[in-house]
C-alpha positions in Angstrom: 75.7 100.9 105.2 79.3 101.8 105.3 82.0 99.4 104.2 83.2 96.7 106.6 86.5 96.5 104.6 87.6 100.1 104.2 86.7 103.6 105.4 85.2 105.7 102.6 87.2 108.7 103.6 90.5 106.9 103.5 91.2 108.5 100.2 92.9 105.4 98.9 92.2 102.8 96.3 91.7 99.4 97.9 93.6 97.6 95.1 96.5 100.2 94.9 96.9 100.1 98.7 96.5 96.4 99.5 97.8 94.7 96.3 100.2 97.2 94.8 101.7 98.7 98.0 100.7 102.2 96.9 99.1 104.1 99.8 99.0 107.5 98.1 95.8 109.5 98.2 93.7 109.3 95.0 91.4 112.0 93.6 89.4 109.8 91.2 87.9 107.3 93.7 84.7 105.4 92.9 82.6 103.2 95.2 82.6 99.6 94.1 80.0 97.1 95.3 81.9 93.8 95.5 78.9 91.8 94.6 77.2 93.8 91.8 74.4 93.1 89.5 71.6 91.3 91.2 73.6 91.1 94.5 74.4 94.8 94.6 71.7 95.4 97.3 73.3 92.7 99.4 76.7 94.4 99.1 75.0 97.6 100.3 73.2 95.8 103.1 76.3 94.0 104.5 78.9 96.8 103.8 80.7 94.8 101.1 82.1 97.7 99.1 85.5 99.4 98.7 86.8 102.5 97.1 88.7 102.0 93.8 90.6 104.5 91.6 89.0 104.9 88.2 91.8 102.8 86.6 91.1 99.8 88.9 87.4 100.2 88.7 86.5 100.8 85.1 89.9 100.8 83.4 90.9 103.6 81.0 90.8 104.2 77.3 93.7 101.8 76.8 92.0 99.2 79.0 93.4 98.0 82.3 94.5 94.4 82.8 93.6 94.6 86.4 90.4 96.6 86.4 87.4 95.1 88.0 84.9 96.0 85.2 85.4 96.1 81.5 88.0 93.4 81.7 87.8 89.9 80.3 90.4 88.7 82.9 88.3 88.3 86.1 91.2 87.5 88.4 91.0 90.6 90.5 87.2 90.5 90.5 87.2 87.0 91.9 90.0 87.9 94.4 87.9 90.8 95.7 84.8 88.6 96.0 86.9 86.1 98.1 88.0 88.9 100.4 84.4 90.1 100.6 83.2 86.6 101.5 85.8 86.2 104.2 84.8 89.5 105.7 81.1 88.6 105.6 81.8 85.2 107.3 83.9 86.9 110.0 81.2 89.5 110.7 77.9 87.7 110.0 78.1 83.9 109.8 76.8 81.9 112.7 79.4 79.2 112.0 83.1 79.8 112.4 84.5 81.8 109.5 86.4 79.7 106.9 84.4 76.6 107.6 82.2 74.7 105.2 79.2 75.7 107.3 80.1 79.4 107.0 80.6 79.0 103.2 77.1 77.4 103.0 75.6 80.3 104.9 77.2 82.7 102.5 76.0 80.7 99.5 72.4 80.6 100.7 72.4 84.4 100.7 74.6 85.3 97.8 74.0 82.3 95.6 77.6 81.2 95.2 80.7 80.3 97.3 83.8 82.0 96.1 86.2 80.1 98.3 
């Protein structure tokens, strides 16, 4: 399923564009499933994925303090999961997005509430 957060053909890194104010086109984009590991298939099913430049996805040889993977600081990973949960609740939850009921629906499917 295509992303409910970003068009794959936008040519922009989600973090660069939304958090850094850099809307330049990137050549080294990689698809990132917001909920990876055992929940990767759920990210795919519900369109919870974004395009990230290599620096913000995996980091580089010097490390990246704001990369999603290969980074002991999980701040951006958690922030992206919160954005993904909000998007899921707006699109799929039976209860009103942002409510405890919507959070519980999300938790039943994904195993954790990130809000």
